[in-house]
C-alpha positions, 0 to 999 in steps of 0.5 A: 664708474664710467657706466654710472657717469654715462647713465647720469649724463643720459638722465640729465639729457632726458630731463632737459629734452622732456619739456621740449617734447611736451611743447612739441606735443602741445603744439601738434595737438593745437595745430590738429585742432585748428585744422579740424575747426577749419575743415568744419568751417568749410563744411558749413559753407555747403548749402543745406536745408538749415542754411536755406531756412535761415536765409528765408527767415533773416528778413523777418528777424531783421524787422524785430528789434533786438531784446534790450538787456538789463545792466545785470548779466544773464537776464534778458527781457522779452521783446517790448516788455521792458522800458527803454534804458535811462541814461543817468549822470550824477547831476541828473540823479540829483535833479530827479531826487530833488524834484521827487524825494519825499523829504524835500517835499515835506520840508517845502510843506513845512516852510509853507506851514511856517509862512501861514503861522507868521501871517496868522501872528501878524493879523493880531497887529492889523485892524479888525473890520467887520459888518453886521446887519440884524432885523428881529421881531421882539415880544417882551413881557413888561410885567416881567421887567417890573413895569406893571399898572397898565390899564385894565384889559391891556396885555403887558406883552408888547410886540415890535420890530427892530433893525440894525446895520453897522460897521465895527472897527478895532485896532490894538495900539499897544500889545507887546505880547502880540508884537513878540509873537509876530517876530517869533513867527517871522523867525520860525519862517526863516528857520523853515526856509533854512531847514528846506535848504538843509534837507536839499543838501542832505538829499544831494549827498545821499543821492551821490553816495547811492550813485557811488554805491551803484557804480561800485557794485557795477565795477565789482560785477565787471571785475568778477566777470573778468575773473570768470573768463580767466578761471575758464581759461585756466580750466581749459588749459588744465584740461589740455595739460591733463590730456597730454599728461602734464597735469593731474586730475587734482589740477582739473578739480582745483581749476573747477573749484576756482571757477565755481568760486568766481561764479558765486562771487559774480552772483553776489555782485549781481545781487549787490548791484540790484540792491544799489540800483533799487536804493537809487530808484527809490531816492529818485521816485522811479518805478522798480522796473526802470533800467538805469545806465550809469554814465559816471566813472569810478576814477581817482581824482586828486584833490588838495584838501584844505588845512584844518583851521581853514576848513573849520572856518569855512564849515562854521560859515557855510554849514546850515546846521549851526545857523538853523539851530541859532535861528530856532533859538532866536524864535524860542527866545521871542516866544518866551518874551511873548509869554512874559508880556502877557502880564503887561497891559494892552491898549486898543481903540474901537468904533462902530457906525450904522443905522438903527430903526424899526425897519430899513426904510422906517425910523432908520437913523444913524448911530455910532460908538467910539472909544479906547480900552485898556486891558490889565491882566490881574490873575489867570490862575497861574497859566502864564507862569506855567507857560513861562516855565516851559518856554525857559526850559525850551530856551535852555534846550536850544542853547544846548542844541546850538553848542552841539551843532557846532561841535558836530560840525568840527567833528565832521570836518576833522573826520572828513579830512582824515578819511580823504587822506587815508583814502588817497593812500589806499588808492595808491597802495591798491594800484601797486598791489594790482600791478604786482598781482598781475605780474605774479599771475603771469609768471604762474601761468607761464610756469604752469604752461611750461609744465614745471609747476602745477596749477596751484600757483596759478589758482593762488595768483588768480585769487590774489589778483581778484582780491587786489582788483576788488580792493582797488574798486573799494579804494576808489569808491572810498576816495570818492565817498570821502570827497563827497563827505568832505563837501558835505562837511564844508557845506559845499555839496552843491559845488561838488564835481564828480 
């Protein structure tokens, strides 16, 4: 029994001393490696042909500018082949997009078109003044006019000259249809101006969201590169542990798989970043090869959201969609009134003054005409009735659009408030998850370095930390997107602060 107890004590002591021996062996190997590196560095200090060539070539190389790199890792352009990077803030991105985006330019052209239509409608209410000058040579057959019985031998065809020059004036005194069309044109012009402002707001929100997408993709890529560094460190540590017998080949393979997964994740992040930047370039009308250096930050900005009644009242007051729908309805109602007024009488006055004679300098005597005219429509085949039916249908459609716009505004506000509250909670949870995942990874690495566990715990902890960091980036991006959407829902995107 004494021999058995002594053997058990020796086994306990051996197990207790074994980690110490392993650490001493690892420390000895690390010290040997440092000495080898120091010796190699001292060897490089000796003069050599390569060092002499490098010193001679250094001035020439110093004259060449270093190659500029894209924000994408691993891609280097040849010297002089890429434009200088463009520093881009959110405000600058919005400014460039508003100056070059196609939707903004089209809205501005539609506004000019509406202005031209309004001027055309106003012309029907203004005086019309024109001038004419006519000189003609006429040959008339009097016999064909029933004037016969002239002296024999005389032709019934007479030839004579005429000249006439005069000014003609016309003015409508009352035309309710023209008056209503003029009002409808002015209202349509106001609607076009509102539409142009609305398009600018929409483009502003779209650019800010695209800028946010590029920032998110850039942050994901940065996180992926950080995880690649951690995975490479794990591979190196596992190989060292394998060399001293503290790890198995399975541990080495597992660490390599972890590194490959992170490299694949970085490749996807690079593709996502290029796609996000391409969308941002298109909105700003920049060339595809333009480099973008984003100066914005993906950070959490606490914001106190207004209560629902206050937000709804502000949105109904400041949103342009409901106002635009209401103005368009007014234009339709005025157009309907103009069509109905086509059945009413209209009154106009007219006058002309000029000279009439054979030639401008022969028998040219002044003549004039002036008077008033009343136009009474009686029957035009039902054309007015058909247009009136169509305009009444347009009026009913516009009423539905106004109601739908107000409901959409209310839905946007309530949804934006809910998403902002949820996004803030997600950011808090993501930060806590990252903190816990970092602590888990540290403990797992310490256990593996001490040789008391394999690297499976480290791989799992690093994967969890990578997912937590990505989730934090997504949560921050969702919170910024929720703030942008709330500003759009309230009609205050111009006052948005990044």
